[in-house]
C-alpha positions as CSV (number, residue, x, y, z in Angstrom):
1,M,16.9,-4.7,10.0
2,A,16.8,-6.5,6.8
3,E,19.5,-8.8,6.3
4,R,22.0,-7.3,3.0
5,L,24.5,-9.1,1.0
6,T,26.6,-8.1,-1.9
7,G,27.9,-10.3,-4.6
8,F,25.0,-12.4,-3.9
9,P,24.9,-15.1,-7.2
10,L,21.5,-14.2,-9.1
11,F,20.1,-17.1,-11.8
12,P,17.7,-14.8,-14.0
13,L,14.9,-18.0,-15.0
14,G,11.3,-17.4,-17.0
15,M,10.4,-18.9,-14.2
16,V,9.9,-18.0,-10.2
17,A,10.6,-20.0,-7.3
18,L,8.6,-19.8,-4.1
19,P,9.9,-20.3,-0.6
20,S,9.4,-24.5,0.4
21,E,9.4,-25.4,-3.3
22,M,11.3,-27.8,-4.7
23,V,13.0,-27.0,-8.2
24,P,15.1,-29.1,-10.1
25,L,17.8,-27.2,-12.7
26,H,19.8,-28.0,-15.1
27,I,22.9,-26.6,-15.4
28,F,24.7,-25.9,-18.6
29,E,26.2,-22.6,-19.2
30,Q,29.7,-22.1,-18.2
31,R,28.9,-19.1,-16.2
32,Y,26.7,-21.2,-13.8
33,K,28.3,-23.9,-13.9
34,T,31.2,-21.7,-12.2
35,M,28.6,-20.2,-10.2
36,I,26.8,-23.7,-8.9
37,D,30.4,-24.7,-8.5
38,E,31.2,-22.0,-6.2
39,C,28.2,-22.0,-4.0
40,L,28.4,-26.1,-3.3
41,D,32.6,-25.5,-2.4
42,R,30.4,-22.8,0.1
43,D,27.8,-24.1,0.7
44,S,26.0,-21.2,0.0
45,E,22.9,-20.0,-1.3
46,F,21.8,-18.4,-4.7
47,G,19.2,-16.7,-6.2
48,I,16.5,-17.6,-8.6
49,V,15.4,-13.9,-10.7
50,W,12.0,-14.2,-12.7
51,L,13.6,-12.8,-15.8
52,S,10.5,-11.5,-18.2
53,D,10.8,-9.7,-21.4
54,A,14.3,-8.8,-20.8
55,E,13.8,-7.3,-17.3
56,L,14.8,-8.7,-13.9
57,A,12.2,-9.0,-11.0
58,P,12.7,-6.5,-8.2
59,V,12.6,-10.0,-5.7
60,G,12.9,-13.3,-6.1
61,C,13.6,-16.0,-4.1
62,A,16.9,-17.5,-2.3
63,C,17.1,-20.8,-2.8
64,E,19.9,-23.9,-1.9
65,I,21.3,-26.5,-3.2
66,V,19.2,-30.1,-1.6
67,R,21.2,-32.1,-3.7
68,V,23.5,-32.9,-7.0
69,L,21.5,-36.0,-9.4
70,S,23.7,-35.9,-11.5
71,R,27.3,-34.6,-13.4
72,M,28.1,-34.8,-16.9
73,E,31.9,-35.3,-17.9
74,D,31.3,-31.7,-20.1
75,G,30.5,-30.1,-16.3
76,R,27.0,-29.9,-16.7
77,L,24.7,-30.7,-13.5
78,N,21.1,-31.6,-12.6
79,I,20.1,-30.2,-9.0
80,M,17.5,-30.4,-6.7
81,T,16.9,-27.1,-5.1
82,R,14.6,-25.4,-2.4
83,G,13.8,-22.1,-2.1
84,T,14.2,-20.8,1.4
85,R,12.7,-16.7,1.9
86,A,12.0,-13.7,-0.5
87,L,14.8,-11.4,-1.8
88,A,15.1,-7.9,-3.2
89,V,17.8,-7.2,-5.8
90,L,18.7,-3.8,-5.2
91,R,21.1,-3.5,-7.6
92,R,23.4,-5.5,-10.1
93,L,27.1,-6.3,-10.1
94,D,28.9,-7.1,-13.1
95,E,32.9,-7.6,-11.8
96,L,31.9,-11.7,-11.0
97,A,32.5,-14.6,-13.4
98,Y,28.6,-15.1,-12.7
99,P,25.4,-12.9,-12.5
100,A,25.3,-11.6,-9.1
101,G,24.1,-8.5,-7.3
102,E,23.5,-6.6,-4.0
103,V,20.5,-8.4,-2.2
104,E,18.1,-7.3,0.8
105,L,16.5,-10.8,2.2
106,L,13.6,-9.5,3.2
107,D,11.2,-10.0,6.5
108,D,7.2,-10.7,6.5
109,A,5.5,-7.5,8.6
110,D,5.3,-8.3,12.4
111,E,1.2,-9.1,12.9
112,E,-0.7,-11.1,14.7
113,P,-1.7,-14.1,12.6
114,D,-5.4,-13.8,10.7
115,P,-6.9,-17.3,11.5
116,D,-9.6,-16.4,9.6
117,A,-7.3,-16.2,6.5
118,H,-5.8,-19.5,7.4
119,E,-8.7,-21.6,7.5
120,E,-10.2,-20.0,4.2
121,A,-6.7,-21.1,2.5
122,M,-6.5,-24.1,3.5
123,G,-10.2,-25.0,2.6
124,A,-9.6,-23.4,-1.1
125,Y,-6.1,-25.4,-1.2
126,A,-8.1,-29.3,0.4
127,D,-11.4,-28.3,-2.0
128,L,-8.9,-28.3,-4.6
129,V,-6.7,-31.1,-4.1
130,E,-9.6,-33.1,-3.2
131,Q,-10.7,-32.3,-6.9
132,A,-7.4,-33.4,-8.7
133,T,-6.8,-36.5,-6.8
134,D,-10.1,-37.2,-5.4
135,E,-8.2,-37.7,-1.7
136,R,-8.9,-34.7,0.9
137,P,-5.5,-34.0,2.9
138,D,-5.5,-34.4,6.4
139,D,-6.7,-31.9,8.1
140,E,-3.9,-31.5,10.7
141,A,-0.8,-31.4,8.3
142,L,-3.1,-29.2,6.3
143,S,-2.9,-26.6,9.7
144,R,1.1,-26.4,9.7
145,L,1.2,-25.4,5.5
146,S,2.2,-21.2,5.0
147,A,0.9,-20.2,2.4
148,Y,4.0,-20.1,0.5
149,E,3.7,-24.2,1.1
150,M,0.2,-24.4,-0.4
151,A,1.4,-22.0,-3.4
152,A,4.6,-24.4,-3.8
153,R,2.1,-27.5,-4.5
154,V,-0.1,-25.4,-7.1
155,S,0.8,-25.2,-10.5
156,F,0.4,-21.1,-10.9
157,E,1.4,-19.1,-13.8
158,V,5.0,-17.3,-13.8
159,D,2.8,-14.2,-12.9
160,V,1.1,-15.7,-10.0
161,K,3.8,-16.2,-8.4
162,Q,5.6,-13.5,-8.6
163,E,3.3,-11.5,-6.8
164,L,2.9,-14.4,-3.6
165,L,6.6,-13.6,-3.9
166,A,6.3,-10.4,-3.1
167,Q,4.3,-9.8,-1.0
168,R,5.2,-9.5,2.4
169,S,2.0,-9.9,4.7
170,E,1.3,-13.6,5.8
171,N,-2.1,-12.8,6.2
172,Q,-3.0,-10.8,3.4
173,R,-0.8,-13.8,1.1
174,L,-3.2,-16.1,2.6
175,R,-6.0,-14.0,1.2
176,R,-4.9,-14.0,-1.9
177,L,-4.3,-17.5,-2.4
178,A,-7.7,-18.2,-0.7
179,T,-9.0,-16.0,-4.2
180,L,-6.9,-17.8,-6.8
181,L,-7.8,-21.5,-5.8
182,E,-11.5,-20.8,-5.7
183,E,-10.8,-19.5,-9.2
184,V,-9.3,-22.3,-10.4
185,Q,-12.0,-24.4,-9.2
186,S,-15.1,-22.5,-10.5
187,H,-13.2,-22.3,-14.0
188,L,-12.4,-26.2,-14.0
189,D,-15.1,-28.5,-15.8
190,E,-15.5,-32.4,-15.3
191,Q,-13.3,-33.3,-17.4
192,E,-10.5,-31.1,-16.5
193,R,-11.1,-32.6,-13.6
194,A,-10.6,-35.8,-14.8
195,Q,-7.6,-34.9,-16.6
196,M,-6.1,-33.1,-13.1
197,R,-7.0,-36.5,-11.7
198,A,-4.7,-38.5,-14.3
199,Q,-1.9,-36.4,-14.3
200,S,-1.1,-35.6,-10.2
201,N,1.7,-36.7,-9.1
202,G,1.8,-34.3,-6.3
203,M,1.4,-31.1,-7.7
204,V,-2.2,-29.9,-8.3
205,R,-2.2,-29.1,-12.0
206,F,-4.1,-27.0,-14.1
207,G,-4.6,-24.7,-17.3
C-alpha cells in the first residue's frame, strides 16, 4: 500500500521537478523560510508542485534538501534540492504556517522491465547528447539511467515534465521519452545544434 503523509510541506511553483533532478531554490517568503527551516531541523522532505493558472497539479515531486548554499542575515536562503519520488496531493491543509497537505507517495506499476523500451530511450538520449556536446555518453553509464534520470538532464517544457512525472509505468515513461527526444532531434537545424554545443553545461537545452 502506498504511504500517506499528513501535514506534508508543499511548495507550489511554476516549475516541475523530477525524481533525481537537482533543483536550486531561492527561499525568500517568510512562510517558505519557516517551511525550509523546519525541514532542515527534522531532516525531512517537502513537495514541489506545479502551480499553473492558479491551479495546483494533482501530482508533484517530493524533494530532499541536499545542502544550504548560502543564508542571508534576513533569513533568505539559497538551497540545492533533489527530487526523490512522485506524490499525489490528496487535499490541502491550511492550519500550518506554510502550505501543506495530505499526500500519497506514489509507487510505479509492478511490471516486467521492457528492454526494448529502455534501449530505444537510451539511443534517443545518447543521440541528443551527442548533438549538444559532440560527445556520446558511455554505454555502461547510460544503461543505469532511468527515464526520470534521462529526462531530468533535458530542458523539457513544464507540461512535458508533468506528463512524465504523473506516469506510473517506467516502460511507458521510457517509450514516451524516446518519442519526445526523437521529436526534439527532428526539429533541430545545424544552427540550433551549434548553439546547444556552445551553451551546454551538462544539461541538454533546446528551444
